[in-house]
N, C-alpha and C positions, 0 to 999 in steps of 0.2 A: 504494500500500500504506500501511496505517496500523498503529499499534501496538495490539495486542489481547492480552488476557490468557488466552484459551482458544481451542482450535482449532475449536470447534463453535459453530454459530449456533442459537439457540433456534427450534424449529419454529413456535412460536406467533408469531414475528416475521414469518413468511412468510404470504402470502395464498393462497387457493385457486387463483388464476390462475397463481401461480408454479409450481404443481405440474402445470399443464396445458399451458402454452405452451412450445414448444421453445426451448432455450437457444442463445446465440450461440456457445458453445465446443464445440458438438456435434462438428465435424470433428476437433478436436484433444483431445478429452476423454480418450480412452484413452491417448494418448501421455503426457499430463501426469500423469494419476492413477497409472499403473503405475510411473512413476519415483518418485513419492512413496511408493507402497506398498513398494518395495524399501527405502527409507530407514526406514520404519516397522517392517518386519520385522527389520532389523538392529540399530538403536541408538535408535530413537525410539518406545517403546511409548505415549507420551502422545498420539500422533496416530493410533493404530490405529482407533479408533471412527470418526473422521472419514474416514479412507481407505476403510474398509469400506463406509460409507454411499455414498461416491462411486463406488466400484468396482462396486457393484450397480446403478448407474444409468447406466453408460456407454452401453448400448443404448437407453435411454429418457431422454435428457438433457433437463432442463428449466431454466427460469430459477432455480428453487430450487437446482439443482446449481451454476449459475454463482455464486450468492451464497455457497454453502457452500465452493466451491473458492477463491473470493477470500478468504474468511475464513481458510481453512487456509494459503494461501500467505502471507497477512499474519502469521499466527502463526509460521510458519517463519522469516520475515524478522525478526520480533521476537526470536525465541529462537535465532538462528543460532549463538550462542556456547555453547549448551547441549550437554552431552555426557554419556554414561553412564559412570559410574565404579564400581569395585568394589575390594574389598581382601580378601586371603586371608592369614591368619596362623596357621592351625591345621593340624594333621595331619588326614587324612581321617576317622579314627575319632572325632574330636571334632566333626564337622560333621553337620548334620541338614538334610534336604530339607524345605522348607516350601512348601505350596501354598495360595495365597490364592484363594478362590472367591467370586464375586459375580455378581449378575444384576439387571437392572432389571425393571420390571413394566409391560408394554404401553406402552412409551414411544414407539413409532412411531405417528405420527398416521395413517398411511396404512393399515396392516394390523394394528395393535395387537399386534405380535409383540415378544417380549423379546429381549435380547441377553445371551449368556453371556460372562463374563469370567473370566480366571484369570491367575495370576502365580506362577511357580516360581522359588524362590531357594534358595541354599545358605547356611545360617546356622550360625555357630559363635561362641565367645567373642570371637574376633578375626577373624571372617570374615563378609562380607556380599557375595554375588555373585549377580546375576540370571542365570538360565539361559535361560528361554523364557517366552512369554506367549501368551494365547489371547483372541481377540475374534471371536465368531461369532454370527450371528443365528440364533435358534431357528426350527425348521421349522413350529411350530404355535403357536396362541395359548394362553397359560397363563391359568388362571382365578384364580390367587392368586400373591402374591410367593413363598410357600413352594414352590409348584410350579415356578416359574421358577428358584428357587435349587437345587432338586433336579436339574433338567435340566442346569443349568450345572455342578453338582458331578459329575454322571455324565460329561458330556463332558470335563471337565478331567482326571478320574482316568483315564478310559479312553484318552485320546489323549496325555496328557503326563505326568501324575504317576506312574502305575504303571510305564510304560516307563522313566522316569528312576530309579525305585526299584530296578528290576531291574538297570539298568546300574550304579547305585551299589553294589548288592550284590556284583557281580563285582569292582568296583574295590577294595572293602574287602578281599576275599579275596586280591587281588594285592598291594596296597600295605601292608596291615596283617595279615599272616598270624598273627603272634604274638598280637595282641589278639583275633582271631577264634577262634583255638584255645583261648585262655584262657576266653572266654565259652562256647564249646561244652563245655569240660570242666566248668565250673561248672553248666551246664544239665543235663548228664548226671548229675552227682553229686546234684543236687537231685531229679531224677526217680527215681534209684535209692532214695532214702529213702522214697518213697511208693509202696508196692507196689500200692495200690488203683488208681493211675493206669494201671498196666500191665494190670490186670485189665479195666478199662473199655475200654482200647484193643483187647484181645482180643475182647471182646463186640462192639465196633463193627466190627471186622474180619470177624467171623462174620456180622453182620447185613448187611454190604455185601460179599458174597462176589464180586460182579462188579466191584468197584472196581479201577480202573486207576491206578496211581501216576503222578504228573506227571513229565515228563521234566526239568523245571527243578530246580535244586538248592534245598534248603530255605533259607528266608530267613536272612540273616546277622543275629545279634542286634544288631550295631552299626548296621545300616542302618535308619534311622528316617525316617518321613514324617509330618509334622504338617500337618493341615488347619486353616486359619483361616477360620471362617465367622461372618458377622455376623447370621445369622438363627437365633434361638434355637429356633424351631419345627423347623427342619431338624435341629438337633443332637438334639432330643428324639426325632424319628422314627428317627434313626440309633441312638440309645441303646436305644429300645424294640424296634427291628427289626420294625416293622410300620407300615403306611400305609393304614388303612381308608378314608380319604377320597381316596386317590389311585389308585383302581382303574382309572380311565379313562386314565391316562397311557400304559398299554401300547398303547392304540389310537390316541390322538391324537399323541403324540410318538414312538411306537414305541420306548419305553425301558422295560426291565425293572428296576424299582426294587429287586428282590431282589438284584441285582448289588451295589448299594451296601451292603446288609446283609452279604453275603459278604465284601466288601472290608474292612469295619470289623471283622470277626471276626479279621483278621490282627493279631497282637500288635505288629507293627512299624508299624502305622498308627493314629494317634490324631487326635482332632479337639478343637478348643477354640473358645471364643467370643471374638471381638474386636469392639470397638466400630466402628460404621460410619465414624466419623471416622478410624480407624486401618486401615481396609480398603484395602490397596494395589490390589486388583483393581477398585476403584470407577472408576478412570480408563478402563476398557475398556467401561463400560456407560453 
C-alpha cells in the first residue's frame, strides 16, 4: 500500500485490456467490497463513488477493478484516522434541512452514463450535522449536464429530501408546539385580511369538485428545505416551471419533470445557486 490523496483512479490511466481481462481478486471481490460498502454507508461518504463502481463489477471483475480496489484500500490506509464529526447547538425551530445536489456528465468511459449525487444536512446558526447521502448511477445516458442535474435532483428529492422534510415537520410539531402555533396564528391572521384570497380558493374548489384532500397534515411553517444547486440552467427551469427541451426525459429516464415543478411550488422548499467549488455533493460524482 502507498499513500494516495483520492480514493479513485482516473479511467484514462487504464488500458482497454484492463477492462477485458479477468482480475486476480475475482474469488474474493464480493467479500472485500461489501465490507467497505458498509463503512461507506455509515461514516465515510468520501468513498461512496469508488465503492459503487466496484460493487457493480463484482460479477464481471477485471484487472481494472483490481487496480481500483488497490487504490481504494490504499486511500483507506492513508486516511485511517479520519472521522465524521458534527455539532448541534440550536433548538429544532432554528435549524433548516439543506440538500446538496450534483451530477457528472457521461463520465463513465464504458457506457457514458452519469452519476447522481446528493448530501442532506441539518444546518443552523450553531448546528452542522450530516444526515444521509446519495450516490447512484443513472439508468440512461443524459444528453447534457443540465439533464443529468435534473435527474439527480429528482432522485434526491424523491428518495431522501422530501421524506426527511416530512419527518422534520412532525418533529417540529412535537418539540416546538408553541412556535408552530404562533406561526399558524400569524398565517391565519394575514389570510383573514385579504378576502380576495378566500374568494379565489372558493373558485378553485368549485373548479376541482372531484379533489380529494391529502391525508398528511399541512406543512409546518418552520420546516424548511433548501436546495443547493451549482447548475444555473436547472434553477432557471425550476423558476420558469417549464422544460421545452427536455420532453424526451419521460421516455429515456422514465422521470416526470412536472414533479419537480410541483415540489418547488411548496413555500417550504427553496433553491439557491452555489459555486461548484462549494458543492458538497461533488464528492459523490
